[in-house]
C-alpha positions in Angstrom: 81.2 103.0 95.6 80.4 104.9 98.8 82.5 104.6 102.0 79.6 102.7 103.7 80.0 99.9 101.2 83.5 99.0 102.1 84.7 96.5 104.7 88.2 95.5 105.9 89.9 92.6 107.6 93.2 92.0 109.3 96.1 91.5 106.9 97.6 88.1 106.7 101.0 87.0 105.5 99.8 86.2 102.0 98.6 89.9 101.6 102.1 91.3 102.0 103.0 91.2 98.2 99.8 93.2 97.4 100.4 95.6 100.3 103.9 96.3 99.0 102.7 96.6 95.4 100.2 99.3 96.4 102.9 101.1 98.4 105.4 100.9 95.5 102.7 102.3 93.1 102.8 105.6 95.1 106.6 106.1 94.9 106.7 107.7 91.4 104.2 110.4 92.3 106.6 111.8 94.9 103.5 112.8 97.0 103.0 110.0 99.4 106.2 108.4 100.6 109.8 109.4 101.1 111.0 106.2 99.5 112.4 107.0 96.0 112.9 103.4 94.7 110.5 100.4 95.0 110.9 98.3 98.1 111.1 94.5 98.1 108.5 92.3 99.8 111.1 90.7 102.1 112.4 94.2 103.2 108.9 94.8 104.7 108.6 91.6 106.6 109.7 93.0 110.0 107.3 96.0 109.5 104.5 93.5 108.8 105.4 91.4 111.8 105.3 94.5 114.1 101.5 94.9 113.4 100.1 93.0 116.3 96.3 93.1 115.8 95.7 93.8 119.6 98.0 96.9 119.6 98.8 98.0 116.0 96.6 96.4 113.4 97.2 96.3 109.7 94.0 96.2 107.7 93.3 95.5 104.1 90.2 96.2 102.0 89.3 94.0 99.0 87.1 94.3 96.0 86.4 91.3 93.7 89.1 89.3 95.6 91.8 91.9 95.0 93.3 94.1 97.7 92.5 97.7 96.9 94.0 99.5 99.9 95.4 99.2 103.4 95.7 101.1 106.6 98.2 100.6 109.4 98.6 101.8 112.9 102.3 102.2 113.7 104.2 103.0 116.9 105.1 106.6 117.4 108.7 107.1 118.5 109.0 103.6 120.0 109.2 104.6 123.7 106.8 103.3 126.3 105.5 106.7 127.2 104.1 107.1 123.7 102.2 103.8 123.7 98.9 105.7 123.5 99.9 107.4 120.3 99.9 105.8 116.9 100.7 106.9 113.4 98.1 106.1 110.7 99.2 105.2 107.2 96.7 104.9 104.4 97.5 103.6 100.9 95.0 103.1 98.2 95.4 101.2 94.9 95.4 103.6 92.0 92.1 102.2 90.5 90.4 102.7 93.9 91.5 106.3 94.6 88.9 109.0 95.0 86.1 106.5 95.7 85.8 106.9 99.5 88.1 104.2 100.7 90.4 106.6 102.5 87.4 108.1 104.3 86.2 104.7 105.2 89.6 103.7 106.6 90.0 106.9 108.7 86.4 106.6 110.0 87.1 103.0 111.1 90.6 103.8 112.5 89.3 106.6 114.7 86.4 104.4 116.0 88.8 101.5 116.7 91.6 103.4 118.4 90.2 103.3 122.0 89.9 99.5 121.7 93.7 99.2 121.3 94.3 101.8 124.0 95.2 104.6 121.5 94.2 108.1 122.5 96.1 110.1 119.9 96.3 109.5 116.2 98.9 111.1 113.9 99.3 111.4 110.2 102.6 112.3 108.5 101.8 114.0 105.2 103.9 115.8 102.7 102.9 119.5 102.5 102.2 119.2 98.7 99.9 116.2 99.1 96.7 118.1 99.1 94.4 115.1 98.8 95.8 113.5 101.9 95.8 116.7 103.9 92.2 117.3 103.0 91.3 113.7 103.9 92.8 114.0 107.4 91.4 117.5 107.9 87.9 116.3 107.0 88.1 114.1 110.1 89.1 117.1 112.3 92.8 116.3 112.4 94.7 119.5 113.1 98.1 120.6 111.8 100.3 120.0 114.9 103.6 120.5 113.2 105.0 121.9 110.0 108.5 120.8 109.2 109.8 122.9 106.3 112.0 121.4 103.6 112.9 118.2 105.6 112.7 115.9 102.6 114.4 116.1 99.2 112.6 114.4 96.3 114.3 114.6 92.9 116.2 117.7 94.0 113.1 119.4 95.3 112.9 120.2 99.0 109.5 119.2 100.5 107.7 120.0 103.7 106.3 117.5 106.1 103.0 118.2 108.0 102.2 116.3 111.1 98.4 116.1 111.7 97.0 115.0 115.0 93.7 114.1 116.7 92.8 113.2 120.2 90.3 110.3 120.2 90.1 109.3 123.8 
């Protein structure tokens, strides 16, 4: 399925279990998230509630009635001066990876950012997560920071790369 064949909608409360399931499915790879154990749906409720569609939307994509991925805009650093900066997170169901959904989400997020008064987008990606680094770099995100060995996953120290792009 090409990226042009995808669509998305705002997430609703009933989507939270599927969102969490997709998130949890990435933990074992030790490539995507710094969580090392699955999270509970109720532990993500405050995070879900923080996604105001007018400022920091949370989107889901579906195929055949099943959520296959999600994208969130999140506040960066939580101070008023950073209101124009948002972190993007993209999580794709394992059966939908490599099919262009990540590209679709980033394309849509970049285009939508000015509508929610965001001029700077960030991606926080582990240095060993080559697919995600390549995805962001394909959309002209630049490596703005390299934080060596700031995470430890299963006894292995990992780097964090912060990618950034000005969109407005």
